[in-house]
C-alpha positions as CSV (number, residue, x, y, z in Angstrom):
1,M,-33.2,-42.3,61.5
2,K,-32.9,-38.9,59.9
3,R,-30.3,-38.2,62.6
4,V,-28.3,-41.2,61.6
5,L,-28.2,-40.2,58.0
6,A,-27.2,-36.7,59.0
7,T,-24.4,-37.9,61.1
8,A,-23.2,-40.2,58.3
9,A,-23.4,-37.4,55.9
10,A,-21.5,-35.2,58.2
11,L,-18.8,-37.9,58.6
12,V,-18.5,-38.5,54.9
13,A,-18.1,-34.7,54.4
14,A,-15.5,-34.6,57.1
15,V,-13.5,-37.5,55.7
16,A,-13.7,-35.9,52.3
17,L,-12.2,-32.6,53.7
18,A,-9.5,-34.7,55.5
19,G,-8.7,-36.3,52.1
20,C,-7.9,-32.9,50.7
21,G,-5.0,-32.7,53.0
22,G,-6.3,-31.8,56.5
23,A,-5.4,-35.2,58.1
24,A,-1.7,-35.1,57.2
25,G,-0.7,-33.6,60.5
26,T,-2.1,-31.3,63.3
27,G,-0.2,-28.2,62.5
28,S,-3.0,-26.6,60.6
29,L,-5.7,-27.5,63.3
30,P,-6.7,-25.3,66.1
31,Q,-4.2,-25.8,69.0
32,G,-4.6,-25.0,72.7
33,G,-1.9,-25.0,75.4
34,G,-0.4,-21.6,75.0
35,D,-3.3,-19.2,75.4
36,A,-4.7,-18.7,78.8
37,K,-7.7,-16.9,77.3
38,K,-8.9,-19.6,75.0
39,L,-9.5,-23.4,75.3
40,V,-9.6,-25.7,72.4
41,V,-11.7,-28.9,72.5
42,W,-11.3,-31.8,70.1
43,D,-14.3,-34.2,69.6
44,W,-16.2,-36.0,66.9
45,K,-19.6,-34.7,68.1
46,S,-19.8,-31.0,67.9
47,G,-20.5,-31.0,64.1
48,D,-23.7,-33.1,64.7
49,A,-26.9,-31.0,64.5
50,N,-28.5,-33.3,67.2
51,T,-25.9,-32.4,69.7
52,A,-25.8,-28.7,69.0
53,G,-28.0,-28.0,71.9
54,Y,-25.8,-29.9,74.2
55,F,-22.8,-28.0,73.2
56,E,-24.7,-24.7,73.5
57,A,-25.7,-25.5,77.0
58,A,-22.2,-26.6,78.1
59,R,-20.7,-23.4,76.6
60,A,-23.3,-21.4,78.4
61,A,-22.5,-23.1,81.7
62,F,-18.8,-22.5,81.3
63,A,-19.3,-18.8,80.2
64,A,-21.3,-18.1,83.3
65,R,-18.2,-18.8,85.4
66,H,-15.6,-17.7,82.9
67,P,-17.1,-14.9,80.7
68,D,-13.7,-13.8,79.4
69,I,-12.5,-17.2,78.1
70,D,-13.2,-18.3,74.5
71,V,-13.9,-21.9,73.8
72,E,-13.5,-23.5,70.4
73,F,-15.0,-26.9,69.6
74,V,-13.2,-28.7,66.7
75,A,-15.1,-31.7,65.3
76,Q,-12.7,-34.3,63.8
77,P,-13.7,-37.2,61.5
78,F,-14.2,-40.2,63.8
79,D,-12.3,-42.6,61.6
80,Q,-9.2,-40.5,61.8
81,Y,-9.7,-39.1,65.3
82,Y,-7.3,-41.3,67.3
83,T,-4.7,-41.1,64.6
84,L,-4.9,-37.2,64.7
85,L,-4.8,-37.3,68.5
86,G,-1.8,-39.6,68.4
87,T,0.0,-37.1,66.3
88,A,-0.8,-34.3,68.6
89,I,0.3,-36.4,71.7
90,E,3.6,-37.2,69.9
91,A,4.2,-33.5,69.2
92,G,3.1,-32.5,72.8
93,Q,0.6,-30.0,71.5
94,G,-2.9,-29.7,70.4
95,P,-6.3,-29.3,72.2
96,D,-6.6,-28.5,75.9
97,V,-9.7,-30.7,76.4
98,V,-10.3,-34.1,74.5
99,L,-13.3,-36.4,74.0
100,F,-12.6,-40.0,74.4
101,N,-14.4,-43.3,74.2
102,G,-14.1,-45.2,77.4
103,G,-11.9,-48.2,77.7
104,G,-8.7,-49.0,75.9
105,Q,-8.6,-45.8,73.8
106,I,-8.1,-43.5,76.8
107,R,-6.0,-45.9,78.9
108,D,-3.6,-46.3,76.2
109,R,-3.1,-42.5,76.2
110,A,-3.0,-42.0,80.0
111,D,0.4,-40.5,80.0
112,A,-0.9,-37.5,77.9
113,L,-3.7,-36.5,80.3
114,V,-3.9,-34.6,83.6
115,P,-5.3,-36.7,86.5
116,L,-8.8,-35.3,87.1
117,D,-9.2,-36.5,90.7
118,P,-8.3,-33.1,92.3
119,Y,-11.0,-31.3,90.2
120,L,-14.0,-33.5,90.4
121,D,-15.7,-32.2,93.6
122,G,-19.3,-33.4,93.7
123,A,-19.2,-34.9,90.2
124,R,-17.6,-38.1,91.6
125,Q,-20.9,-38.8,93.4
126,R,-23.3,-37.4,90.9
127,L,-22.1,-39.2,87.8
128,A,-21.8,-42.9,86.9
129,G,-19.6,-44.8,84.4
130,W,-16.2,-43.8,85.9
131,D,-14.5,-47.1,85.5
132,A,-14.2,-46.8,81.7
133,F,-12.2,-43.6,82.3
134,R,-9.8,-44.8,85.0
135,S,-6.3,-46.2,84.7
136,G,-5.5,-47.9,88.0
137,D,-6.7,-45.4,90.6
138,T,-6.4,-42.3,88.4
139,T,-9.4,-40.7,86.8
140,L,-8.6,-39.6,83.2
141,A,-11.8,-38.2,82.0
142,A,-15.4,-37.4,83.2
143,P,-18.2,-39.4,81.7
144,V,-20.9,-37.7,79.6
145,T,-23.0,-40.7,78.6
146,L,-23.3,-44.3,79.4
147,Q,-22.7,-47.0,76.8
148,G,-24.1,-50.5,76.7
149,M,-24.9,-53.3,74.3
150,P,-28.6,-54.4,74.6
151,I,-30.3,-56.5,72.0
152,Y,-33.1,-54.7,70.3
153,Y,-35.8,-56.7,68.6
154,N,-38.7,-56.2,66.2
155,K,-42.0,-57.2,67.8
156,A,-43.9,-57.1,64.5
157,L,-41.5,-59.7,63.0
158,Y,-42.1,-61.8,66.2
159,R,-45.9,-61.7,65.6
160,Q,-45.4,-62.5,61.9
161,A,-43.3,-65.6,63.0
162,G,-45.9,-66.7,65.5
163,L,-43.7,-65.8,68.4
164,D,-44.7,-64.0,71.6
165,P,-43.5,-60.4,71.2
166,E,-43.2,-59.9,74.9
167,R,-41.1,-62.9,75.5
168,P,-37.7,-62.8,73.8
169,P,-35.4,-65.9,74.1
170,A,-34.0,-66.4,77.5
171,T,-31.9,-69.5,76.7
172,F,-29.8,-70.6,73.7
173,A,-32.3,-73.3,72.8
174,E,-35.0,-70.6,72.7
175,L,-32.9,-68.3,70.6
176,Q,-32.3,-71.2,68.1
177,A,-36.0,-71.8,68.0
178,T,-36.7,-68.1,67.5
179,C,-34.3,-67.8,64.6
180,A,-35.8,-70.9,63.0
181,A,-39.3,-69.3,63.2
182,I,-38.0,-66.0,61.8
183,E,-36.3,-67.8,58.8
184,E,-39.3,-70.0,58.2
185,R,-42.2,-67.4,58.4
186,T,-40.7,-64.1,57.5
187,D,-38.4,-62.6,54.8
188,A,-36.1,-61.2,57.5
189,T,-32.8,-62.6,58.9
190,C,-32.6,-63.3,62.5
191,F,-29.8,-60.8,63.3
192,S,-28.4,-57.7,61.6
193,A,-24.7,-57.6,61.9
194,G,-21.9,-55.4,60.5
195,N,-18.2,-56.0,60.9
196,K,-16.6,-54.0,58.1
197,E,-14.9,-51.8,60.6
198,G,-14.2,-54.8,62.9
199,Y,-16.5,-53.5,65.6
200,G,-19.1,-56.2,65.3
201,I,-17.2,-58.7,67.3
202,Q,-16.9,-56.1,70.2
203,F,-20.6,-55.7,70.4
204,F,-21.1,-59.5,70.2
205,M,-18.6,-60.2,72.9
206,S,-20.3,-57.7,75.3
207,A,-23.9,-58.6,74.4
208,F,-23.5,-62.5,74.5
209,G,-20.4,-62.8,76.8
210,P,-22.5,-62.3,80.0
211,G,-24.5,-65.3,79.0
212,I,-21.4,-67.5,78.4
213,L,-18.8,-66.6,81.1
214,T,-19.6,-67.5,84.7
215,P,-19.9,-64.6,87.1
216,Q,-16.4,-65.5,88.5
217,E,-14.9,-65.7,85.0
218,Y,-16.5,-62.3,84.1
219,D,-15.2,-60.5,87.2
220,A,-11.6,-62.1,86.7
221,W,-11.7,-60.8,83.0
222,L,-12.6,-57.3,84.0
223,A,-9.8,-57.4,86.7
224,G,-7.3,-58.4,84.0
225,D,-7.0,-62.1,84.9
226,R,-8.2,-63.3,81.6
227,D,-7.9,-67.1,80.8
228,W,-8.0,-67.2,77.0
229,N,-7.8,-71.1,77.2
230,S,-11.1,-71.3,79.1
231,P,-13.7,-73.2,77.1
232,N,-16.2,-70.4,77.8
233,V,-13.9,-67.7,76.3
234,K,-13.5,-69.8,73.3
235,R,-17.3,-70.3,73.2
236,I,-17.7,-66.5,72.5
237,F,-15.8,-66.9,69.3
238,E,-17.3,-70.2,68.4
239,L,-20.7,-68.7,68.7
240,W,-19.7,-65.6,66.6
241,K,-18.7,-68.2,63.8
242,Q,-21.8,-70.4,64.5
243,F,-24.2,-67.4,63.9
244,E,-22.7,-66.9,60.5
245,D,-22.6,-70.6,59.5
246,A,-26.2,-71.1,60.6
247,G,-27.4,-68.2,58.5
248,Y,-28.6,-66.1,61.4
249,N,-27.0,-62.9,60.1
250,N,-27.6,-60.8,57.1
251,P,-25.5,-61.4,54.0
252,G,-22.1,-59.9,53.8
253,V,-21.4,-59.1,57.5
254,N,-17.7,-58.4,56.7
255,S,-18.7,-55.9,54.1
256,T,-21.6,-54.3,56.1
257,A,-20.6,-51.2,58.1
258,L,-22.0,-51.4,61.6
259,F,-22.2,-47.6,61.6
260,N,-24.8,-47.3,60.2
261,D,-25.7,-49.9,57.5
262,A,-26.4,-52.7,60.1
263,F,-28.8,-50.5,62.0
264,S,-30.5,-49.7,58.8
265,V,-31.1,-53.3,58.0
266,F,-32.8,-53.7,61.3
267,S,-34.8,-50.5,61.3
268,G,-35.9,-51.4,57.8
269,G,-37.6,-54.6,58.9
270,R,-35.1,-56.9,57.3
271,A,-33.7,-58.5,60.5
272,A,-35.5,-59.3,63.8
273,H,-32.6,-58.4,66.1
274,V,-29.7,-56.2,66.3
275,I,-27.0,-55.5,69.1
276,G,-27.4,-51.7,69.5
277,L,-26.3,-49.0,71.9
278,I,-27.6,-46.9,74.6
279,S,-25.6,-43.8,73.8
280,D,-26.4,-41.4,70.9
281,V,-26.2,-43.6,67.8
282,G,-27.9,-47.0,67.1
283,N,-30.0,-46.5,70.2
284,W,-33.7,-46.7,71.2
285,K,-34.4,-43.3,69.7
286,D,-32.8,-44.0,66.3
287,L,-34.5,-47.4,66.0
288,G,-37.8,-46.4,67.5
289,E,-38.2,-43.7,64.9
290,F,-39.0,-46.5,62.5
291,L,-40.3,-49.3,64.7
292,G,-42.3,-47.2,67.2
293,A,-44.1,-49.4,69.6
294,D,-42.8,-52.6,67.9
295,L,-39.4,-51.9,69.2
296,G,-38.4,-54.4,72.1
297,V,-35.2,-54.7,74.1
298,T,-33.7,-57.6,76.0
299,V,-30.3,-58.9,77.2
300,G,-28.4,-61.8,75.8
301,P,-29.8,-65.3,76.7
302,V,-28.1,-68.0,79.0
303,I,-25.7,-69.8,76.7
304,T,-23.8,-71.9,79.3
305,D,-24.8,-73.2,82.6
306,G,-23.9,-71.0,85.5
307,A,-23.9,-67.7,83.5
308,A,-26.1,-64.8,84.7
309,P,-26.7,-62.5,81.7
310,T,-26.8,-58.7,82.5
311,L,-26.7,-55.6,80.4
312,A,-23.0,-54.8,79.7
313,F,-22.6,-51.1,80.2
314,D,-20.0,-48.5,81.3
315,G,-19.2,-45.0,80.7
316,G,-19.7,-44.1,77.0
317,I,-17.8,-40.9,76.1
318,G,-16.0,-38.6,78.4
319,Y,-13.7,-35.5,78.4
320,G,-10.2,-35.4,79.7
321,V,-7.5,-32.5,80.0
322,T,-4.2,-32.7,78.2
323,K,-0.9,-32.2,80.0
324,W,0.2,-29.4,77.8
325,T,-2.7,-27.1,78.6
326,A,-1.7,-23.8,80.2
327,D,-4.1,-23.9,83.0
328,P,-5.3,-27.5,84.0
329,A,-7.8,-26.1,86.6
330,L,-9.4,-23.9,83.9
331,A,-9.6,-26.8,81.5
332,A,-11.0,-29.0,84.2
333,D,-13.7,-26.4,84.8
334,L,-14.7,-26.8,81.1
335,V,-14.9,-30.5,81.6
336,A,-17.3,-29.7,84.5
337,A,-19.4,-27.6,82.3
338,L,-19.5,-30.4,79.7
339,T,-21.0,-32.7,82.4
340,D,-23.3,-30.0,83.7
341,P,-26.8,-31.5,84.6
342,Q,-28.6,-29.2,82.1
343,A,-26.2,-29.9,79.4
344,L,-26.5,-33.7,79.9
345,R,-30.4,-33.3,80.0
346,V,-30.2,-31.6,76.6
347,F,-28.0,-34.4,75.2
348,Y,-30.4,-37.1,76.4
349,T,-33.5,-35.2,75.1
350,D,-32.1,-34.3,71.6
351,A,-29.9,-37.4,70.9
352,G,-31.4,-40.2,73.1
353,A,-28.1,-40.9,74.8
354,L,-28.5,-42.2,78.4
355,P,-26.7,-39.7,80.5
356,S,-24.0,-40.4,82.9
357,D,-26.1,-38.5,85.6
358,P,-28.7,-41.0,86.9
359,G,-30.5,-38.1,88.5
360,I,-31.8,-36.9,85.1
361,D,-35.4,-37.9,84.7
362,T,-35.8,-40.3,81.8
363,S,-39.3,-41.6,82.7
364,D,-41.0,-39.7,79.8
365,S,-39.3,-41.8,77.1
366,G,-41.4,-45.0,77.1
367,P,-41.0,-48.7,78.1
368,V,-37.8,-49.5,76.2
369,V,-35.9,-46.7,78.1
370,G,-37.6,-47.9,81.2
371,E,-36.3,-51.4,80.7
372,L,-32.8,-50.1,79.9
373,V,-32.6,-48.0,83.0
374,A,-33.9,-50.9,85.1
375,D,-31.2,-53.2,83.7
376,L,-28.5,-50.7,84.6
377,S,-28.8,-51.5,88.3
378,A,-27.6,-55.1,87.7
379,G,-25.3,-54.4,84.8
380,K,-21.5,-55.0,84.6
381,P,-18.9,-53.2,82.5
382,A,-18.6,-54.5,78.9
383,L,-16.0,-57.3,78.3
384,H,-14.5,-55.7,75.2
385,L,-13.7,-52.4,77.0
386,A,-11.3,-54.2,79.4
387,L,-9.0,-54.9,76.4
388,S,-6.4,-52.6,75.1
389,A,-7.2,-50.7,71.9
390,S,-4.5,-52.7,70.1
391,T,-6.0,-56.0,71.3
392,Q,-9.4,-54.7,70.2
393,D,-8.0,-53.8,66.7
394,L,-6.5,-57.4,66.4
395,M,-9.9,-58.9,67.5
396,G,-11.6,-57.0,64.8
397,R,-9.3,-58.4,62.1
398,L,-9.4,-62.0,63.4
399,S,-13.2,-61.8,63.6
400,Q,-13.4,-61.0,60.0
401,E,-11.0,-63.9,59.3
402,L,-13.2,-66.2,61.4
403,L,-16.2,-65.3,59.3
404,A,-14.2,-65.9,56.1
405,G,-12.9,-69.3,57.4
406,S,-9.3,-68.3,57.1
407,V,-8.4,-68.7,60.7
408,T,-9.6,-71.2,63.4
409,V,-11.0,-70.2,66.8
410,D,-8.0,-71.9,68.5
411,D,-5.6,-69.8,66.5
412,A,-7.6,-66.6,67.0
413,V,-7.7,-67.1,70.7
414,R,-4.0,-67.9,70.8
415,Q,-3.1,-64.7,69.0
416,L,-5.5,-62.6,71.2
417,A,-3.9,-64.1,74.4
418,A,-0.4,-63.1,73.2
419,A,-1.6,-59.6,72.4
420,D,-3.4,-59.2,75.7
421,A,-0.2,-60.3,77.6
422,A,2.1,-57.9,75.7
């Protein structure tokens, strides 16, 4: 958890700097595009001490091929990252290479990026998680990590509640019984949740949705054929509200930051479950630092008949090339270095992020990682990543209103359907 705190501290510091005037525009920030001897990369990771080794390895891999080219990594505050990037895109100038989350954030900015398909060579076969970085048939970025939403649980609290720590709930009835035992026999809540940023509903949808939608509904959702009037789609939002009304969550979900207060509630033993990640924050490494062998992991239970729960996962973060870069082939070669096997290995070892390269050996990290890797073989892309960034933003606001009781599920779903169709 020391790494989480360091990341949070770095973020606070970055936001403070931005508050002193750095975020008003991009004119004072390092720019690429006009200098064939230098490439500028924007991200929100290169200021993190735990990813320093990854960036050093990637820089070395690139320098081995291009010793005369300088590379500057510019870490931006994550909460302002896409706003700053939007300003750069509007101006048609800024970094040469850009880090993205997979899904709507990159698809909404596809017009600003160079199609990477001509430059991928063997990476296409070596890496996984491409779907999160495609728009139609065009590849916009190369994945660095995988991202997924498993449910981590505390085996010590299970034992305290008289539950079998090796048998997490597989059905909704079992989940209800588990939460009742946790409430009755421990001082913890059943779940730790944070929705201050509006991200909590994204995690909830992608963790519990596979146990609610039928496989046919799931595949149709990913393909863009989303039936917001389906009882099972509404059930996702009803369950979100039901968790709150039943007292399964920690107090004050709407005022609790998912990054990283909700994870701290869980790792501090004040909640039995949390929907976490498989990338570099809120993952097995962070949570296991406190829980050790008492950390367990599972997928969501079966909520409705006909559903087949799997681990929702896709590409996590990945690098793309901007259209204004002076030499797209050179910038694409830097992307190749940022997905170099040795660099990804360091990212995994230092930060715990499951790499996009399944050939990297993860067998030395214990049973939780073993279960996650095993679940990947049957996993499907996360539901929320199929939505546009603007629809995700609306879903975040409506999820807060649902918990506050100021909007109904029917009204929330109606608004989301309209946004999704726009």
